[in-house]
C-alpha positions in Angstrom: 0.0 0.0 0.0 2.8 2.4 0.9 4.5 1.7 -2.4 1.2 2.7 -4.3 1.1 5.9 -2.3 4.7 6.7 -3.2 3.9 5.9 -6.8 1.1 8.4 -6.7 3.3 11.1 -5.0 0.3 11.4 -2.6 1.5 14.5 -0.7 1.7 16.6 -3.8 -1.8 15.6 -4.9 -3.0 18.4 -2.6 -1.6 20.9 -5.2 -4.0 19.5 -7.8 -6.9 19.7 -5.3 -6.0 23.4 -4.8 -6.2 24.1 -8.6 -9.8 22.9 -9.0 -10.9 24.2 -5.6 -9.6 27.7 -6.5 -11.5 27.6 -9.9 -14.7 26.6 -8.1 -14.4 29.2 -5.4 -13.6 31.9 -7.9 -16.8 31.4 -9.9 -19.6 29.8 -7.9 -22.6 31.9 -7.0 -24.7 31.5 -3.9 -24.3 31.9 -0.2 -21.7 29.3 0.5 -19.8 26.6 -1.4 -21.4 23.2 -1.8 -19.3 20.7 0.3 -20.4 17.8 -2.0 -19.0 19.7 -5.1 -15.8 20.5 -3.2 -15.3 16.8 -2.2 -16.0 15.6 -5.8 -13.6 18.1 -7.3 -10.9 17.0 -4.7 -11.4 13.4 -5.7 -11.4 14.1 -9.4 -8.3 16.4 -9.4 -6.5 14.2 -6.9 -7.3 11.1 -8.8 -6.1 12.6 -12.1 -2.8 13.7 -10.4 -2.2 10.2 -9.0 -3.1 8.7 -12.5 -0.6 11.0 -14.2 2.2 10.3 -11.7 1.7 6.5 -11.9 1.6 6.5 -15.7 4.7 8.7 -15.8 6.6 6.1 -13.8 5.3 3.4 -16.1 6.5 5.3 -19.2 9.9 6.1 -17.6 10.5 2.7 -15.9 13.6 1.9 -17.9 15.2 5.3 -17.4 14.4 5.3 -13.7 16.4 2.1 -13.1 19.5 4.2 -13.6 18.4 7.7 -12.3 15.8 6.8 -9.6 16.4 3.2 -8.6 14.4 3.6 -5.3 11.1 4.4 -7.0 8.5 1.7 -6.7 8.8 0.1 -10.1 12.6 0.0 -10.6 13.1 -1.1 -6.9 10.8 -4.1 -7.6 8.2 -3.1 -4.9 5.6 -2.8 -7.7 5.4 -4.5 -11.0 4.6 -2.6 -14.2 1.2 -4.3 -14.3 0.5 -3.4 -10.7 1.4 0.2 -11.4 -0.9 0.3 -14.4 -3.7 -1.2 -12.3 -3.2 1.4 -9.6 -3.3 4.2 -12.2 -6.5 2.8 -13.7 -8.1 2.7 -10.3 -7.2 6.4 -9.7 -8.6 7.3 -13.1 -11.8 5.5 -12.3 -12.2 7.4 -9.0 -11.6 10.6 -10.8 -14.1 9.9 -13.5 -16.8 8.9 -11.1 -16.2 12.0 -9.0 -16.5 14.4 -12.0 -19.7 12.7 -13.1 -21.4 12.5 -9.7 -20.5 16.1 -8.7 -23.9 18.0 -8.1 -22.6 21.0 -10.1 -23.1 22.9 -13.3 -22.6 21.6 -16.8 -21.8 17.8 -16.8 -20.9 17.9 -20.5 -18.5 20.8 -19.9 -16.9 19.1 -16.9 -16.4 15.9 -19.0 -14.9 17.9 -21.9 -12.4 19.5 -19.6 -11.6 16.3 -17.8 -11.2 14.4 -21.1 -8.8 17.1 -22.3 -6.7 16.7 -19.2 -6.5 12.9 -19.6 -5.4 13.3 -23.2 -2.7 15.9 -22.2 -1.5 13.7 -19.3 -1.0 10.8 -21.6 0.6 13.0 -24.3 3.1 14.3 -21.7 3.9 10.9 -20.0 4.4 9.0 -23.2 5.5 11.8 -25.5 8.5 14.2 -25.5 7.4 15.7 -22.1 7.0 19.2 -23.4 6.7 21.6 -20.3 3.9 23.7 -21.8 1.7 20.5 -21.8 2.1 20.3 -18.0 1.2 24.0 -17.7 -1.9 23.4 -19.8 -2.9 20.4 -17.6 -2.7 22.6 -14.5 -4.6 25.4 -16.1 -7.4 23.1 -17.3 -7.6 21.7 -13.7 -8.5 25.2 -12.5 -10.9 25.5 -15.4 -12.6 22.2 -14.3 -13.4 23.8 -11.0 -14.6 27.0 -12.7 -16.9 25.0 -15.0 -18.4 23.3 -11.9 -19.0 26.7 -10.4 -20.5 28.6 -13.3 -21.1 26.1 -16.1 -19.8 27.0 -19.6 -21.6 30.3 -20.2 -20.3 31.8 -23.4 -20.0 35.2 -21.9 -17.8 33.8 -19.1 -15.5 31.7 -21.2 -12.8 34.4 -21.8 -12.6 35.2 -18.1 -12.5 31.5 -17.2 -9.7 30.9 -19.6 -7.7 33.8 -18.4 -7.9 32.5 -14.8 -5.7 29.6 -15.9 -3.0 31.8 -17.4 -1.0 32.3 -14.2 -0.9 28.6 -13.5 0.1 27.9 -17.1 3.0 30.3 -16.9 4.2 29.2 -13.4 3.9 25.4 -14.0 5.5 25.7 -17.5 8.5 27.4 -15.9 8.6 25.0 -13.0 8.6 22.0 -15.4 11.4 23.4 -17.4 13.4 23.8 -14.2 12.7 20.2 -13.3 14.4 19.1 -16.5 17.7 20.5 -15.1 17.6 17.8 -12.3 19.4 15.5 -14.8 22.8 16.4 -16.2 24.9 19.6 -15.8 23.4 22.6 -14.0 23.2 25.5 -16.4 22.6 28.5 -14.1 21.6 31.0 -16.8 18.9 28.6 -17.9 17.9 27.9 -14.3 17.6 31.6 -13.6 15.6 32.2 -16.8 13.0 29.6 -16.0 12.8 30.5 -12.4 12.0 34.0 -13.7 9.1 32.6 -15.6 7.9 31.0 -12.4 8.1 34.3 -10.7 6.1 36.0 -13.5 3.4 33.4 -13.1 3.2 34.0 -9.4 2.8 37.7 -9.9 0.3 37.2 -12.6 -1.9 35.4 -10.1 -2.5 38.8 -8.5 -2.3 41.1 -11.5 -4.7 39.2 -13.9 -7.4 38.5 -11.2 -7.2 42.1 -10.0 -7.9 43.3 -13.5 -11.2 41.4 -13.6 -12.0 42.6 -10.0 -11.2 46.2 -11.1 -8.7 46.6 -8.3 -5.0 46.2 -7.6 -5.6 43.1 -5.4 -5.2 43.0 -1.7 -2.3 43.3 0.6 -2.6 39.6 1.5 -2.4 38.6 -2.1 0.7 40.7 -2.9 2.4 39.6 0.4 2.0 35.9 -0.5 2.9 36.3 -4.1 6.0 38.3 -3.4 7.0 35.9 -0.7 6.8 33.0 -3.1 8.9 34.9 -5.7 11.5 35.7 -3.0 11.6 32.1 -1.8 12.0 30.4 -5.2 14.5 33.1 -6.1 16.5 32.2 -3.0 16.3 28.5 -3.8 17.5 29.2 -7.4 20.4 31.3 -6.2 21.6 28.4 -4.0 20.9 25.6 -6.5 24.5 24.8 -7.4 24.0 21.1 -7.8 21.3 18.5 -8.5 20.1 18.4 -4.9 19.7 22.2 -5.0 17.6 22.0 -8.1 15.5 19.2 -6.6 14.8 21.4 -3.6 13.8 24.3 -5.8 11.4 22.0 -7.7 10.0 20.5 -4.5 9.2 24.0 -3.1 8.1 25.2 -6.5 5.5 22.4 -6.6 4.2 23.4 -3.1 4.1 27.0 -4.4 1.3 26.0 -6.8 -1.0 26.1 -3.7 0.2 29.6 -3.0 -0.5 30.7 -6.6 -4.0 29.3 -6.3 -4.6 31.0 -3.0 -3.4 34.4 -4.3 -5.9 34.1 -7.2 -8.7 34.1 -4.6 -7.1 36.6 -2.3 -6.6 39.1 -5.1 -10.3 38.7 -5.9 -11.0 39.8 -2.3 -12.2 36.3 -1.3 -10.1 36.1 1.8 -11.8 33.2 3.5 -11.6 31.1 0.4 -8.0 32.1 -0.2 -6.9 31.0 3.2 -8.8 27.8 3.0 -6.9 26.9 -0.1 -3.6 28.0 1.4 -4.4 25.7 4.3 -3.8 22.7 2.0 -0.1 23.3 2.5 -0.5 21.8 6.0 -1.5 18.2 5.0 0.9 18.4 2.1 3.9 19.3 4.3 2.9 16.8 7.0 2.7 13.9 4.4 6.0 14.9 2.9 7.6 14.6 6.3 5.9 11.3 6.9 7.0 9.9 3.6 10.6 10.8 4.4 10.4 8.7 7.5 9.2 5.8 5.4 12.0 6.1 2.9 
């Protein structure tokens, strides 16, 4: 069981939950969020994340024997067939959750979900183009937005724009992650870290434009803090371990980007509820380290 959870990179699944939850909380109308929708979105996004991680390890199993021999498949703790079975189970949970969610526009949700599945498989078994990963994360936020407001034509441009900061941030982060292998090229590292920083700042600027304001002090504080932290990590990333730490913290930073989208739209309670997802993510990361 532990090997399956490691295959899924379970602690980081909370970053995927944050994406769709942010999209939903940005767009739903009514007095308070529907807990049933929130749960279904969490299961759907989390399930897709686990599916993508498992299939990525299946696709890279031969390479991982040399580079990451302790991962579940190359270490022999899971067979390839078991990993595929676990991935199929996660995908089934995700599909059931997106169908059963008592929310707006089932056809719209299925269209976005299907697009994410296609992009995940294209990334895992293709040339691993970083913009594909950025698009997956942006669509994950759009999935939540569709659950909140449906696919109203008049709202489509605004919904699409909401995913731009995540697309920029995650594309930069994925490019940085490619530097974990081979020689560290610091100019390239700084350039893509700069793209991450731009995405973090866009989470305030673009949402504020739709809210007809310059965001909130909380939003700017968290966004600038994230930029400063990943910049500090990049400056000290002189070897492979340093890059891995930058990537690890950068992935956790996705939750901060999602939270600042809400904070800049003056939805403080929602923003801090998304930011709180850092707590279980950090706790599980520490627990997984003890199991290593």
